[in-house]
Every structure is written in C-alpha cells, then in structure tokens.
C-alpha positions as a Markdown table, in Angstrom:
| # | Residue | x | y | z |
|---|---|---|---|---|
| 1 | Met | 40.5 | -142.2 | 132.8 |
| 2 | Ile | 40.8 | -140.7 | 136.5 |
| 3 | Asp | 39.6 | -137.0 | 135.8 |
| 4 | Asp | 41.5 | -135.8 | 138.9 |
| 5 | Leu | 44.6 | -137.4 | 140.6 |
| 6 | Asp | 44.8 | -134.9 | 143.7 |
| 7 | Leu | 48.2 | -135.5 | 144.4 |
| 8 | Gly | 48.4 | -133.5 | 147.1 |
| 9 | Phe | 48.6 | -136.1 | 149.9 |
| 10 | Asp | 46.6 | -135.7 | 153.3 |
| 11 | Glu | 45.7 | -137.1 | 156.5 |
| 12 | Gln | 44.9 | -140.4 | 155.0 |
| 13 | Glu | 48.8 | -140.9 | 154.7 |
| 14 | Arg | 49.9 | -144.5 | 155.2 |
| 15 | Gly | 53.5 | -146.3 | 156.1 |
| 16 | Glu | 55.0 | -149.3 | 156.5 |
| 17 | Lys | 53.2 | -152.5 | 156.0 |
| 18 | Gly | 51.2 | -152.8 | 159.5 |
| 19 | Glu | 51.5 | -149.5 | 160.7 |
| 20 | Lys | 48.4 | -147.5 | 159.1 |
| 21 | Gly | 48.6 | -143.9 | 159.5 |
| 22 | Arg | 51.2 | -143.6 | 162.0 |
| 23 | His | 52.7 | -140.6 | 160.3 |
| 24 | Arg | 49.4 | -138.8 | 160.5 |
| 25 | Arg | 50.0 | -136.5 | 163.6 |
| 26 | Gly | 53.3 | -135.7 | 162.3 |
| 27 | Phe | 52.2 | -134.9 | 158.7 |
| 28 | Val | 49.4 | -132.6 | 159.9 |
| 29 | Asn | 51.7 | -130.9 | 162.4 |
| 30 | Arg | 53.6 | -130.1 | 159.7 |
| 31 | Arg | 50.7 | -129.0 | 157.7 |
| 32 | Asn | 50.0 | -126.6 | 160.4 |
| 33 | Gly | 53.3 | -125.1 | 160.9 |
| 34 | Lys | 54.7 | -126.9 | 163.5 |
| 35 | Ser | 56.8 | -129.7 | 164.4 |
| 36 | Gly | 56.9 | -133.3 | 163.8 |
| 37 | Gly | 56.9 | -134.3 | 167.7 |
| 38 | Gly | 53.8 | -131.9 | 168.1 |
| 39 | Ser | 55.3 | -129.7 | 170.8 |
| 40 | Gly | 53.9 | -126.9 | 169.4 |
| 41 | Lys | 57.8 | -124.9 | 168.8 |
| 42 | Ser | 59.0 | -124.3 | 166.0 |
| 43 | Gly | 61.8 | -126.4 | 164.9 |
| 44 | Gly | 65.5 | -125.8 | 163.7 |
| 45 | Gly | 64.7 | -127.8 | 160.3 |
| 46 | Pro | 65.0 | -131.5 | 158.9 |
| 47 | Gly | 69.0 | -131.3 | 159.1 |
| 48 | Lys | 69.1 | -130.0 | 162.7 |
| 49 | Thr | 66.6 | -132.4 | 163.7 |
| 50 | Ile | 68.4 | -135.4 | 162.1 |
| 51 | Phe | 71.8 | -134.5 | 163.6 |
| 52 | Ala | 69.8 | -134.3 | 167.2 |
| 53 | Leu | 68.7 | -137.7 | 166.5 |
| 54 | Leu | 71.7 | -138.9 | 165.5 |
| 55 | Met | 73.9 | -137.8 | 168.1 |
| 56 | Ala | 71.1 | -138.7 | 170.6 |
| 57 | Leu | 71.6 | -142.6 | 169.3 |
| 58 | Val | 75.2 | -142.0 | 169.4 |
| 59 | Leu | 74.8 | -141.1 | 173.3 |
| 60 | Leu | 72.9 | -143.9 | 173.5 |
| 61 | Gly | 74.9 | -146.7 | 172.1 |
| 62 | Gly | 75.0 | -149.3 | 174.2 |
| 63 | Ile | 71.1 | -150.1 | 174.1 |
| 64 | Gly | 72.5 | -151.6 | 170.2 |
| 65 | Gly | 70.1 | -152.6 | 168.3 |
| 66 | Gly | 67.0 | -151.6 | 169.8 |
| 67 | Ala | 68.6 | -147.9 | 168.7 |
| 68 | Phe | 68.8 | -148.5 | 164.9 |
| 69 | Tyr | 64.8 | -149.6 | 165.3 |
| 70 | Gly | 64.0 | -146.3 | 166.7 |
| 71 | Phe | 66.0 | -144.4 | 164.3 |
| 72 | Asp | 64.5 | -146.5 | 161.7 |
| 73 | Arg | 61.1 | -145.9 | 162.5 |
| 74 | Ile | 61.9 | -142.0 | 163.2 |
| 75 | Arg | 63.5 | -141.8 | 159.8 |
| 76 | Asn | 60.2 | -142.9 | 157.8 |
| 77 | His | 58.9 | -139.1 | 158.8 |
| 78 | Phe | 61.7 | -137.7 | 156.1 |
| 79 | Ile | 62.1 | -141.3 | 153.7 |
| 80 | Thr | 59.0 | -142.2 | 152.2 |
| 81 | Pro | 58.7 | -146.2 | 153.0 |
| 82 | Asp | 58.8 | -147.9 | 149.3 |
| 83 | Phe | 59.7 | -151.6 | 148.6 |
| 84 | Asp | 62.5 | -152.4 | 146.9 |
| 85 | Gly | 61.9 | -155.0 | 144.1 |
| 86 | Pro | 59.9 | -156.1 | 140.9 |
| 87 | Gly | 57.2 | -158.1 | 143.9 |
| 88 | Thr | 56.0 | -161.2 | 144.3 |
| 89 | Gly | 53.1 | -163.4 | 143.8 |
| 90 | Glu | 50.0 | -162.1 | 142.6 |
| 91 | Ala | 47.3 | -159.4 | 143.9 |
| 92 | Leu | 43.8 | -158.2 | 142.5 |
| 93 | Val | 43.3 | -154.2 | 142.9 |
| 94 | Asp | 40.2 | -152.2 | 142.1 |
| 95 | Val | 40.2 | -148.5 | 140.8 |
| 96 | Lys | 36.8 | -147.0 | 141.3 |
| 97 | Thr | 35.3 | -143.7 | 139.5 |
| 98 | Gly | 36.5 | -140.7 | 141.1 |
| 99 | Asp | 39.4 | -142.5 | 142.8 |
| 100 | Thr | 42.3 | -140.2 | 143.3 |
| 101 | Ala | 46.5 | -141.0 | 143.7 |
| 102 | Thr | 45.4 | -141.0 | 147.4 |
| 103 | Asp | 42.6 | -143.4 | 147.0 |
| 104 | Ile | 44.4 | -145.9 | 144.4 |
| 105 | Gly | 47.5 | -145.8 | 146.9 |
| 106 | Asn | 45.2 | -146.8 | 149.9 |
| 107 | Ser | 43.9 | -149.1 | 147.8 |
| 108 | Leu | 47.3 | -150.7 | 147.4 |
| 109 | Tyr | 48.6 | -150.6 | 150.4 |
| 110 | Asp | 45.5 | -152.2 | 152.1 |
| 111 | Ala | 45.9 | -155.3 | 149.3 |
| 112 | Gly | 49.9 | -155.5 | 150.1 |
| 113 | Val | 51.6 | -154.3 | 147.2 |
| 114 | Val | 52.9 | -150.9 | 148.0 |
| 115 | Lys | 55.2 | -150.3 | 151.1 |
| 116 | Ser | 53.4 | -147.3 | 151.5 |
| 117 | Thr | 50.3 | -144.7 | 150.1 |
| 118 | Lys | 53.2 | -141.6 | 149.8 |
| 119 | Ala | 55.5 | -143.8 | 147.6 |
| 120 | Phe | 52.7 | -144.4 | 145.2 |
| 121 | Val | 51.6 | -140.8 | 144.9 |
| 122 | Glu | 55.2 | -139.9 | 144.8 |
| 123 | Ala | 55.5 | -141.9 | 141.7 |
| 124 | Ala | 52.3 | -140.6 | 140.1 |
| 125 | Glu | 53.8 | -137.2 | 140.5 |
| 126 | Glu | 56.6 | -137.8 | 138.7 |
| 127 | Asn | 54.9 | -139.5 | 135.6 |
| 128 | Ala | 52.4 | -137.4 | 133.8 |
| 129 | Leu | 51.2 | -140.6 | 132.5 |
| 130 | Ser | 49.5 | -141.5 | 135.6 |
| 131 | Lys | 46.2 | -139.4 | 134.9 |
| 132 | Asn | 45.7 | -142.1 | 132.4 |
| 133 | Ile | 44.7 | -145.0 | 134.7 |
| 134 | Gln | 41.6 | -146.5 | 133.7 |
| 135 | Val | 38.1 | -147.5 | 136.2 |
| 136 | Gly | 38.7 | -151.6 | 136.5 |
| 137 | Arg | 40.3 | -154.4 | 138.3 |
| 138 | Tyr | 43.8 | -155.1 | 137.9 |
| 139 | Lys | 46.2 | -158.0 | 138.5 |
| 140 | Val | 49.7 | -156.6 | 140.3 |
| 141 | Lys | 52.3 | -158.2 | 142.6 |
| 142 | Lys | 52.8 | -157.8 | 146.4 |
| 143 | Glu | 55.6 | -155.8 | 147.7 |
| 144 | Met | 56.9 | -154.1 | 144.6 |
| 145 | Arg | 58.2 | -150.8 | 144.0 |
| 146 | Ala | 55.9 | -148.2 | 143.7 |
| 147 | Ser | 56.7 | -146.9 | 140.5 |
| 148 | Asp | 56.3 | -150.6 | 139.4 |
| 149 | Ala | 53.1 | -150.8 | 140.7 |
| 150 | Leu | 52.1 | -147.7 | 138.5 |
| 151 | Thr | 53.5 | -148.7 | 135.5 |
| 152 | Leu | 51.5 | -151.8 | 135.8 |
| 153 | Leu | 48.2 | -150.0 | 136.6 |
| 154 | Leu | 49.2 | -148.0 | 133.2 |
| 155 | Asp | 49.2 | -151.5 | 131.1 |
| 156 | Pro | 46.4 | -152.5 | 129.1 |
| 157 | Lys | 47.5 | -156.0 | 129.8 |
| 158 | Ser | 47.0 | -156.0 | 133.8 |
| 159 | Arg | 43.0 | -155.0 | 133.2 |
| 160 | Val | 41.4 | -157.9 | 134.0 |
| 161 | Val | 38.5 | -158.0 | 131.6 |
| 162 | Asn | 35.2 | -159.7 | 132.9 |
| 163 | Gly | 33.6 | -158.9 | 129.7 |
| 164 | Val | 30.4 | -160.4 | 127.5 |
| 165 | Thr | 29.5 | -159.7 | 123.8 |
| 166 | Ile | 25.8 | -159.4 | 122.7 |
| 167 | Pro | 25.5 | -159.9 | 119.1 |
| 168 | Glu | 23.7 | -157.9 | 116.6 |
| 169 | Gly | 20.3 | -159.0 | 116.3 |
| 170 | Met | 20.2 | -161.2 | 118.9 |
| 171 | Ile | 16.8 | -161.5 | 120.9 |
| 172 | Thr | 16.2 | -160.6 | 125.1 |
| 173 | Leu | 15.5 | -164.7 | 125.5 |
| 174 | Ala | 18.7 | -165.8 | 123.9 |
| 175 | Ile | 20.5 | -162.6 | 125.4 |
| 176 | Tyr | 19.5 | -163.9 | 129.4 |
| 177 | Asp | 20.8 | -167.2 | 128.0 |
| 178 | Leu | 24.3 | -165.6 | 127.5 |
| 179 | Leu | 24.8 | -163.7 | 130.2 |
| 180 | Ala | 23.8 | -166.5 | 132.5 |
| 181 | Lys | 26.3 | -168.7 | 131.1 |
| 182 | Glu | 28.9 | -166.2 | 131.7 |
| 183 | Thr | 27.7 | -164.9 | 134.7 |
| 184 | Lys | 26.2 | -168.0 | 136.9 |
| 185 | Ile | 22.6 | -165.7 | 137.5 |
| 186 | Pro | 19.7 | -167.8 | 136.7 |
| 187 | Val | 17.8 | -167.1 | 133.6 |
| 188 | Gly | 14.9 | -166.3 | 135.5 |
| 189 | Glu | 16.3 | -163.4 | 137.4 |
| 190 | Phe | 17.0 | -161.8 | 134.1 |
| 191 | Lys | 13.6 | -162.7 | 132.8 |
| 192 | Thr | 12.5 | -160.8 | 136.6 |
| 193 | Ala | 14.0 | -157.5 | 136.0 |
| 194 | Ala | 13.1 | -157.0 | 132.8 |
| 195 | Lys | 9.3 | -157.0 | 133.4 |
| 196 | Asp | 9.8 | -153.4 | 134.2 |
| 197 | Pro | 12.0 | -151.7 | 131.4 |
| 198 | Val | 11.3 | -148.5 | 132.7 |
| 199 | Lys | 13.2 | -149.2 | 136.2 |
| 200 | Leu | 15.7 | -150.5 | 134.3 |
| 201 | Gly | 16.3 | -147.2 | 132.5 |
| 202 | Val | 14.1 | -146.9 | 129.4 |
| 203 | Pro | 12.2 | -143.6 | 129.5 |
| 204 | Glu | 8.6 | -143.8 | 129.2 |
| 205 | Phe | 8.0 | -141.5 | 126.1 |
| 206 | Trp | 9.8 | -144.3 | 124.5 |
| 207 | Phe | 6.8 | -146.8 | 124.6 |
| 208 | Asn | 4.4 | -143.7 | 123.1 |
| 209 | Arg | 3.0 | -144.9 | 119.4 |
| 210 | Lys | 1.3 | -142.6 | 116.7 |
| 211 | Asp | -0.1 | -145.7 | 114.9 |
| 212 | Gly | -2.7 | -146.5 | 117.4 |
| 213 | Lys | -1.4 | -149.8 | 118.3 |
| 214 | Lys | -1.0 | -151.0 | 121.8 |
| 215 | Gly | 1.7 | -154.3 | 123.1 |
| 216 | Pro | 3.1 | -154.8 | 126.1 |
| 217 | Arg | 6.1 | -152.6 | 127.3 |
| 218 | Ser | 8.8 | -155.3 | 126.6 |
| 219 | Leu | 12.9 | -155.1 | 127.2 |
| 220 | Glu | 13.0 | -155.9 | 123.8 |
| 221 | Gly | 15.0 | -153.4 | 121.1 |
| 222 | Phe | 16.9 | -151.9 | 124.2 |
| 223 | Leu | 19.3 | -154.0 | 125.3 |
| 224 | Tyr | 22.0 | -152.9 | 122.7 |
| 225 | Pro | 24.3 | -155.0 | 121.2 |
| 226 | Ala | 28.3 | -154.3 | 122.5 |
| 227 | Thr | 30.9 | -155.8 | 124.5 |
| 228 | Tyr | 30.5 | -155.2 | 128.2 |
| 229 | Glu | 32.8 | -155.4 | 130.8 |
| 230 | Leu | 30.8 | -156.5 | 133.5 |
| 231 | Pro | 31.4 | -155.4 | 137.8 |
| 232 | Pro | 32.1 | -158.0 | 139.9 |
| 233 | Lys | 29.0 | -159.5 | 141.6 |
| 234 | Ala | 26.9 | -157.6 | 139.5 |
| 235 | Thr | 23.2 | -158.4 | 140.1 |
| 236 | Ala | 20.9 | -159.2 | 136.6 |
| 237 | Ala | 19.2 | -155.7 | 137.0 |
| 238 | Gln | 22.4 | -154.1 | 137.0 |
| 239 | Ile | 23.4 | -155.6 | 133.8 |
| 240 | Leu | 20.3 | -155.1 | 131.9 |
| 241 | Ser | 20.8 | -151.3 | 132.9 |
| 242 | Met | 24.0 | -151.3 | 131.6 |
| 243 | Met | 22.9 | -152.3 | 128.3 |
| 244 | Val | 19.6 | -149.8 | 128.4 |
| 245 | Asp | 22.4 | -146.9 | 129.3 |
| 246 | Lys | 24.3 | -148.1 | 126.1 |
| 247 | Phe | 21.2 | -147.6 | 124.0 |
| 248 | Leu | 20.1 | -144.2 | 125.2 |
| 249 | Asp | 24.1 | -142.9 | 125.0 |
| 250 | Val | 24.1 | -144.6 | 121.2 |
| 251 | Thr | 20.5 | -143.4 | 120.3 |
| 252 | Gly | 21.4 | -140.4 | 122.1 |
| 253 | Glu | 25.0 | -139.5 | 120.0 |
| 254 | Met | 23.1 | -139.9 | 116.6 |
| 255 | Lys | 19.6 | -138.0 | 117.6 |
| 256 | Phe | 17.6 | -141.0 | 116.6 |
| 257 | Val | 14.5 | -139.3 | 119.1 |
| 258 | Glu | 15.0 | -135.7 | 117.3 |
| 259 | Thr | 15.8 | -136.9 | 113.7 |
| 260 | Val | 13.0 | -139.6 | 113.8 |
| 261 | Glu | 10.4 | -137.2 | 114.9 |
| 262 | Ala | 11.5 | -134.8 | 112.6 |
| 263 | Asp | 12.0 | -136.5 | 109.4 |
| 264 | Arg | 9.8 | -139.7 | 109.6 |
| 265 | Gly | 7.0 | -138.2 | 111.4 |
| 266 | Ile | 6.8 | -141.1 | 113.5 |
| 267 | Ser | 7.3 | -142.3 | 117.0 |
| 268 | Pro | 10.9 | -143.5 | 117.7 |
| 269 | Tyr | 9.0 | -146.6 | 118.8 |
| 270 | Glu | 8.1 | -147.3 | 115.5 |
| 271 | Ala | 11.3 | -146.2 | 114.2 |
| 272 | Leu | 13.1 | -148.8 | 117.2 |
| 273 | Ile | 10.3 | -151.7 | 115.6 |
| 274 | Thr | 11.3 | -150.7 | 112.2 |
| 275 | Ala | 15.3 | -151.0 | 113.2 |
| 276 | Ser | 15.0 | -154.3 | 115.1 |
| 277 | Ile | 12.4 | -156.1 | 111.4 |
| 278 | Ala | 15.6 | -154.7 | 109.4 |
| 279 | Gln | 18.0 | -156.2 | 111.6 |
| 280 | Ala | 16.2 | -159.2 | 111.6 |
| 281 | Glu | 15.7 | -159.6 | 108.0 |
| 282 | Ser | 19.3 | -158.3 | 106.4 |
| 283 | Val | 22.1 | -160.4 | 106.1 |
| 284 | Asn | 24.3 | -157.8 | 105.0 |
| 285 | His | 25.0 | -154.1 | 106.7 |
| 286 | Val | 24.5 | -152.4 | 103.5 |
| 287 | Asp | 20.9 | -153.4 | 103.0 |
| 288 | Met | 19.3 | -152.3 | 106.3 |
| 289 | Pro | 18.6 | -149.0 | 105.0 |
| 290 | Lys | 17.0 | -150.0 | 102.1 |
| 291 | Val | 14.8 | -152.7 | 104.1 |
| 292 | Ala | 13.7 | -149.8 | 106.3 |
| 293 | Arg | 12.4 | -148.0 | 103.4 |
| 294 | Val | 10.5 | -151.1 | 102.4 |
| 295 | Ile | 8.8 | -151.4 | 105.6 |
| 296 | Tyr | 8.3 | -147.7 | 105.8 |
| 297 | Asn | 6.6 | -147.9 | 102.2 |
| 298 | Arg | 4.3 | -151.2 | 103.2 |
| 299 | Val | 2.6 | -149.5 | 106.4 |
| 300 | Tyr | 3.0 | -145.9 | 105.6 |
| 301 | Thr | 1.8 | -145.5 | 102.0 |
| 302 | Asp | -0.4 | -147.1 | 99.8 |
| 303 | Arg | 2.2 | -148.7 | 97.5 |
| 304 | Tyr | 1.7 | -152.0 | 98.6 |
| 305 | His | -1.4 | -153.9 | 98.3 |
| 306 | Cys | -1.8 | -153.5 | 101.8 |
| 307 | Lys | -0.9 | -151.4 | 105.1 |
| 308 | Cys | 1.0 | -154.9 | 106.4 |
| 309 | Leu | 4.3 | -156.6 | 106.7 |
| 310 | Glu | 3.7 | -160.1 | 105.6 |
| 311 | Ile | 7.2 | -161.1 | 106.6 |
| 312 | Asp | 8.5 | -164.3 | 108.4 |
| 313 | Ser | 10.9 | -162.8 | 110.7 |
| 314 | Ala | 8.2 | -161.9 | 113.0 |
| 315 | Ile | 6.3 | -165.2 | 112.7 |
| 316 | Asn | 9.9 | -166.7 | 113.7 |
| 317 | Tyr | 10.1 | -164.4 | 116.8 |
| 318 | Trp | 7.0 | -165.6 | 118.1 |
| 319 | Leu | 8.0 | -169.4 | 117.6 |
| 320 | Arg | 11.2 | -168.7 | 119.4 |
| 321 | Leu | 9.3 | -166.8 | 122.2 |
| 322 | Gln | 7.4 | -169.8 | 122.8 |
| 323 | Gly | 10.4 | -172.0 | 122.8 |
| 324 | Lys | 9.9 | -173.6 | 119.3 |
| 325 | Asp | 12.4 | -173.4 | 116.5 |
| 326 | Pro | 12.2 | -170.8 | 113.8 |
| 327 | Lys | 11.3 | -172.0 | 110.4 |
| 328 | Asp | 12.4 | -171.4 | 106.7 |
| 329 | Ser | 10.6 | -169.1 | 104.4 |
| 330 | Asp | 9.5 | -172.1 | 102.1 |
| 331 | Ile | 8.5 | -174.6 | 105.4 |
| 332 | Leu | 6.0 | -172.0 | 107.3 |
| 333 | Lys | 2.5 | -173.5 | 106.5 |
| 334 | Gln | -0.6 | -170.8 | 105.9 |
| 335 | Ser | -2.0 | -171.9 | 109.5 |
| 336 | Glu | 1.3 | -170.7 | 110.8 |
| 337 | Leu | 1.5 | -167.3 | 108.7 |
| 338 | Asn | -2.1 | -166.1 | 109.1 |
| 339 | Asp | -2.6 | -167.8 | 112.9 |
| 340 | Pro | -5.0 | -165.1 | 114.8 |
| 341 | Lys | -3.6 | -166.2 | 117.8 |
| 342 | Asn | -0.1 | -164.9 | 117.4 |
| 343 | Pro | 0.3 | -161.0 | 118.7 |
| 344 | Tyr | 2.9 | -160.8 | 116.1 |
| 345 | Arg | 0.8 | -162.2 | 113.0 |
| 346 | Thr | 2.0 | -160.1 | 109.9 |
| 347 | His | 0.0 | -161.5 | 107.0 |
| 348 | Gly | -3.7 | -160.3 | 107.0 |
| 349 | Ala | -2.9 | -158.0 | 110.1 |
| 350 | Asp | -2.1 | -154.2 | 109.0 |
| 351 | Gly | 0.7 | -152.0 | 110.6 |
| 352 | Leu | 4.3 | -152.7 | 112.6 |
| 353 | Thr | 4.5 | -155.2 | 115.1 |
| 354 | Ile | 3.6 | -154.8 | 118.6 |
| 355 | Thr | 7.5 | -154.8 | 120.0 |
| 356 | Pro | 10.8 | -154.6 | 118.4 |
| 357 | Ile | 11.7 | -158.3 | 117.3 |
| 358 | Ser | 15.4 | -158.1 | 117.6 |
| 359 | Asn | 17.8 | -156.4 | 119.3 |
| 360 | Pro | 19.1 | -153.8 | 116.6 |
| 361 | Gly | 22.6 | -152.6 | 116.1 |
| 362 | Glu | 24.3 | -149.0 | 115.2 |
| 363 | Asp | 23.9 | -149.9 | 111.3 |
| 364 | Ala | 20.2 | -151.0 | 111.8 |
| 365 | Leu | 19.1 | -148.0 | 113.7 |
| 366 | Lys | 20.6 | -145.1 | 111.0 |
| 367 | Gly | 19.0 | -146.9 | 108.4 |
| 368 | Ala | 15.6 | -146.6 | 109.7 |
| 369 | Met | 16.5 | -143.0 | 111.0 |
| 370 | Ser | 17.4 | -142.2 | 107.7 |
| 371 | Pro | 16.4 | -144.5 | 104.7 |
| 372 | Pro | 17.3 | -143.7 | 101.2 |
| 373 | Asn | 14.6 | -142.4 | 98.9 |
| 374 | Gly | 12.4 | -145.2 | 97.0 |
| 375 | Thr | 9.4 | -146.7 | 96.2 |
| 376 | Trp | 10.3 | -150.4 | 96.8 |
| 377 | Val | 7.9 | -152.8 | 98.5 |
| 378 | Tyr | 9.9 | -155.9 | 97.6 |
| 379 | Phe | 12.9 | -157.1 | 98.8 |
| 380 | Met | 14.3 | -160.8 | 98.8 |
| 381 | Thr | 17.3 | -162.3 | 99.4 |
| 382 | Val | 18.5 | -164.0 | 95.8 |
| 383 | Asp | 21.5 | -165.5 | 96.3 |
| 384 | Lys | 23.0 | -167.7 | 99.0 |
| 385 | Lys | 25.4 | -165.1 | 99.7 |
| 386 | Gly | 23.0 | -162.9 | 101.3 |
| 387 | Thr | 22.8 | -160.3 | 97.7 |
| 388 | Met | 19.4 | -158.7 | 98.7 |
| 389 | Gly | 17.1 | -157.4 | 95.5 |
| 390 | Tyr | 14.8 | -154.8 | 95.5 |
| 391 | Gly | 11.3 | -154.4 | 93.4 |
| 392 | Thr | 8.7 | -152.0 | 93.2 |
| 393 | Thr | 6.2 | -153.8 | 90.8 |
| 394 | Asp | 4.6 | -157.1 | 90.6 |
| 395 | Ala | 7.1 | -157.7 | 87.6 |
| 396 | Asp | 10.1 | -156.8 | 89.9 |
| 397 | Phe | 8.8 | -159.6 | 92.1 |
| 398 | Arg | 8.1 | -162.5 | 89.7 |
| 399 | Asn | 12.1 | -161.1 | 88.5 |
| 400 | Leu | 13.3 | -161.0 | 92.1 |
| 401 | Gln | 11.6 | -165.0 | 92.5 |
| 402 | Arg | 13.0 | -166.4 | 89.2 |
| 403 | Gln | 16.4 | -165.1 | 90.5 |
| 404 | Met | 15.8 | -166.9 | 94.0 |
| 405 | Cys | 14.9 | -170.2 | 92.2 |
| 406 | Thr | 18.0 | -170.2 | 89.5 |
| 407 | Asn | 20.2 | -169.8 | 92.6 |
| 408 | Gly | 18.5 | -172.3 | 94.9 |
| 409 | Val | 17.3 | -170.0 | 97.3 |
| 410 | Leu | 13.7 | -171.1 | 96.6 |
| 411 | Ser | 12.4 | -174.1 | 96.1 |
| 412 | Gly | 9.0 | -176.0 | 95.4 |
| 413 | Glu | 5.7 | -174.5 | 93.7 |
| 414 | Asn | 7.6 | -171.2 | 93.5 |
| 415 | Cys | 9.7 | -172.2 | 91.2 |
| 416 | Arg | 7.4 | -173.9 | 88.5 |
C-alpha cells in the first residue's frame, strides 16, 4: 500500500507530452509569491492576467493561428492538461515502494499514459481510495484521462502478477527446478546462491543445536512454501532471499523461536527439523502435531527402544539428493535402511537428521512448536486415504500393522 501519496505538487510538475517540466519555473515563482512570468512584481491575480492576454491576442489577431497556439501554451499554466478519451493501446507502469502520487504520476507521464503529472495528482486528491494503490506492475492504456488511469491502478485485475507457488513439503532441489522453469534462470544459479544461507538472510543462530549433532549449513527448511510475486529481472539470490524473509516473518509472528526454547527445551533448528519430518510423513495436516510428538518421544525420551527415528522419509530424502527416485517402505532394502554411508540414516543412528528434509508449512511448524501431550512412539498410515494411527506399545504396533494389511496399504511378509 502507498503509505503517503504526498499530494502536494512539487517542482517536478510535468506538462504536455514532449514538454516535460515546462511549468517548473512558473510554479516555483508562484510558490514563492511571484508572478508566473518571473518579473519579481506582484501581479493582479489570474483573472486580470488572462484578461490582459486575451486583449493582447485580439490586438495581435493578424498573426492568425500562431496566436491561438501561444494562447494554448499560456493557458496551460492555469488549466491542467489532461487527455479526453479512455486511451488506446497498452502500457506497463511500475508502482514502487514509497512512491507518492507525484512519483506515480511521473511514471504514468513518462509511459505516455497521462497528459500531465498534475492531472493524476489532482485525480488522486479527489479520490480517497487513491491511498490504496498497491506496489506492483500495472497494465494500462496510453493517452488516458487521469481519473481513468487512477481507476485502473485501483483495479486488482490491472495488476500484472508474475507469481510462482511453492507447495508445502517440497525439497530445495525440486524448488530450484520449479523456479528455473518459471524464471528461465538456470538451476545452477539457485544452487550457487543456496551455498551460503546466511548471506540469503538466515540468521546464524538458526544453525545452533543442543543435541550435539553437526551437519552442513543447508537452506533446506528455510524456503517457506507460499505464492511469491517475482520482481522483474530478479536474480536467483533475490528470489531465495524473498522466501527466507517469508519464513522469518511467519516464524516470527507465531513466536516459534521463543516458544520452542521455553516449552520444548531444544533449539529452534531441532524443532525445524522435526517440522520438516512431520510435513514429509503426514498426508493430512491434522496429523502433523501428533507426528511431531512421536518424533520427540523417540529422540528425547526413553519410551522407544532406541533414541532413533527409524523413518523412511529421511532415507528417501537422501536418495533424491543423489538424483534417485524415492521408494515405498515395503521396497526399501535393509542395506539401504542401514547404509553407513548415508548421512541421513535413521536406522541404527540416534537423534534427528543432520538437516531438515523438506520445507514445512505453517501447520507443520506449529505442530513442532506446540505438539499435543501423548506417549505415542508409533505412527502409521493405516488406509489409502492417508488416515494415521498411533500407538504406544508393541501390541499397538501389531494392531496398526493389521489395519494396514486389511486396507491394502501393506503387503508381503509383514501381513502373514
């Protein structure tokens, strides 16, 4: 939104097309209390001035058409130049952050949309909604009446949206591919920019951990899923920074850092990793808080047989980083689950993963920040609708497994 339209018309006043700023000296003189001609003497008011001009033109009537041209030029000191019609053709105009009515009018004038900046400023003065003009690019017409141009700037349909939607749970590599297709910026430029998350705006404290684990400073988890309007000619680094800023805004509004540190007793980064796993493991948003609780119970309590995750989504994340396709749980081999070369191995390795494994949305973040109380250490998708079941004991586990077999989610040796 334009915060202050600054409807006073300053010395940047612009007149008819092709004669930019020709009123400047007269306006400044009038502002200083002098006559428009700059003689330094006090005039008799605009009425007497116009009368004198008319008399001069009558006396010089023999000059013919030149006199009318001269009168038209002088008249524009008192009558704001404005186009009469609705306009033709097409023009694109940018409204930038902090633009005043004069700034917008200048942009419209330069694009050939309005006949004078002053005409737009006066139209804005007469329309209280003018303060609602949003920052962005607009499609308008050339040679428009200033009031009509203002109407288009207030119409959301005139706004040119160059946007891209990032789905929840998408990993960074997939985001780079999506952004590359939308922007024509090579994937390699996004990968290069992502090498330094701090340079993109991620505060260094976000990489601190209390569990003693060490890993790379990855951008994974910090690219907030949302729809972004991409500025024209934006670079890969600028686009990724926009997404990081959105992440910081969202987590700031929900007080993620403060709540996690006070209520969970873990670092915000550990909670972010948990949110990324809950996002990857849950089909339905309603399950994300409970899945987060299961993760905490496995890693930070003695309720599970080890302080390990034993989840397949982390294994599949590693496969995708290697350019390989993910695999269903019943297809993954024991050698893949226990591969010692896999830094994201969760079978036979304690603790959380070394980085987030997806970019979580708001529900996953809230679930990791404030999970419900519960003793569950198991969660399973028990039907093809994505319904999740939870358990605490081995008997609960076997019951959930039977439900999966009955509903055709699980097959093979586990269902015999």
